[in-house]
N, C-alpha and C positions, 0 to 999 in steps of 0.2 A: 365229529369223530366218524371215520369210515366204518362201514359194516364189513367185517371180515368173514369169509366163508371158504370152504374147501370142497372140491369136487374131483372125482376121478373121471376124466373125460378126454376126448380128443379136442385140444384147444382150437383147432381149425373150424370147429362147428359152433363155437360160442358166439352168440349175438350180443356183443358188448361194444363199448366205444373203442377199446384198444386191447390187443393181445400183445404179450411180450415174448419175443422170439429169442431163444438162447442161441445166438448167432456165432459164427466164426468171424475173425477180424476182417475178412474180405467182404463180408455181407452178401456174397454171391451164391448162397445156398450151400448145403452140405447134407449130412446125415441127420438122423433123429428128428427132433421137433423142427429144426431149421429146414430140412428138406421137405417135411410135410407141409409146413407153412408156404414155402415157395411153390410146391406143386398145387396146393389148393388155391393160392392167390392168382396163379397164372403168370405168363411171361412179362406182363407189365410191371410186376413187383421187381423182377430181376433187372429190368431196364432202369427203373428208378434207383435201385440199389447201386447200379454201376455209376450213377452220378454222385454218390455220397463219398467216394474215395475211401472206403473202409471205415473201421471203427476201432479205437483202442480198447484194450481190456478195461472194464469198469465203466466205460462210457456208454451212451445210448443215443440212437438216432431214430427219427420218426419217418415213416412212409405211409402212403395210403394202403388200404386193405385190399383193394381191387376185387377179386372174386370171392373173398372171404365174407362171412356175415359180420365180422368186426369191421368198423369203419377205417381203423388205422392199425399199423403194426409198429411197435417199438422194438428195435433190434439192439440187443445189448450183448457184449462179449464177456462171458464169465471167465474166471481164471482156471487154468489147468492145474489141478491140485499138486501134481508131481513137479511142476515147473517153478514153484514159489516156496518161500519160507511160509510157515503156517500163518503168521501174523499178516504177511503181505497178501496171501490168498484170501484171508478173511476180510481184509480192508477192501480189496478189489470186488469181492462178491457183494459186500455191503453197498459199495458204490453203484453196482448194477441196479439194485433195487431202488436206492435213493434217487439216482439220476433218472430212472424210468418214471418214478412218481413225479419228479420235477417237470419232466416233459409233459406229463398229463396235465399238471396244473397250468403250465404255460400255454397249453393248447385247449384249455377248457374242456378236458375230457374227464368224465366223472366215474366211469366204470371201467376198471382195468382187470385183466386176467393174466396172471404170471404163470409161466411154465416153471419147472424145477431147474433153475439155472445152474449149470456146471455139475449136476449130479449124475449125468449119464457117462458118456465116454471121457469127459473131463475129470472124472474120478473124485469129485468133492464129496466128503462124507455126508450122507443125506441128513442125518440128525443135526449136525453142525450147520449145514446149509439152511435148513428150515429155521433154526434159532436165529441165524444172521438175517434171514429174510424178515422175520417178525420184528427183530430189533430195528432194522432199517425203517420198517413201517411205523413203528412206535416213535422213533426219533423224528421222522418226517411229519407225523401227525402233531407232535409237540411243537415243532418249529414252524410248520406252515399250514397243515391241514388242507381242506378244500377238495379232497377226493371223497366221493359218495360211497363207492363200493370197491373192495379189493377181493378178488377171487384167486385162490391158489389152486391152479388146475394141474392135478397130478396125473401122470401117465400110468403109474403103477400103484398098487395097493399099499406097498411099504411107505412111500412118500405120503399118501393120503392118511394112513394111520399116524404117522409122525406129526403131521400138521394138526390133525384132529386132537391128539393128545396135548400138544402145545397150546392150542387155542382153548381147550377145556381148562387148562391151568392158568390162563391169563387172569389178571386181576383188573 
């Protein structure tokens, strides 16, 4: 069973196997965490992302970390809350987390740090997003396991408090 933890930090500073980028479908950088990761990783990340031909919502793709302390970056495209029916948005967000964990397992990566996917400009309700993230981790652990440590790296105190409360209530 993976160790789960929460931190409020700049994900680009974490020394882990892989960080998860809340990317847009082009994978060519953008605002928020996506832009911060691209800036910190340097131009080689953008060059590699250009070869990936984008990414569908709910899917995930792996690149090197380049100038980041993390060895790799998983790019996943979360749903825009206003663009989907609630059930569809929830399924797509679940897939972001599950598919990212699957990429870790396939690439023998043991320590992963997730950003708060879709909770920024994509407008996904933070509480519901955190519940879905933890459910995806739970399902992945039951079906496959193999990840040593999962970190939920929160940019803001609101997300941190939500994750801490949810983890405190886990059985």
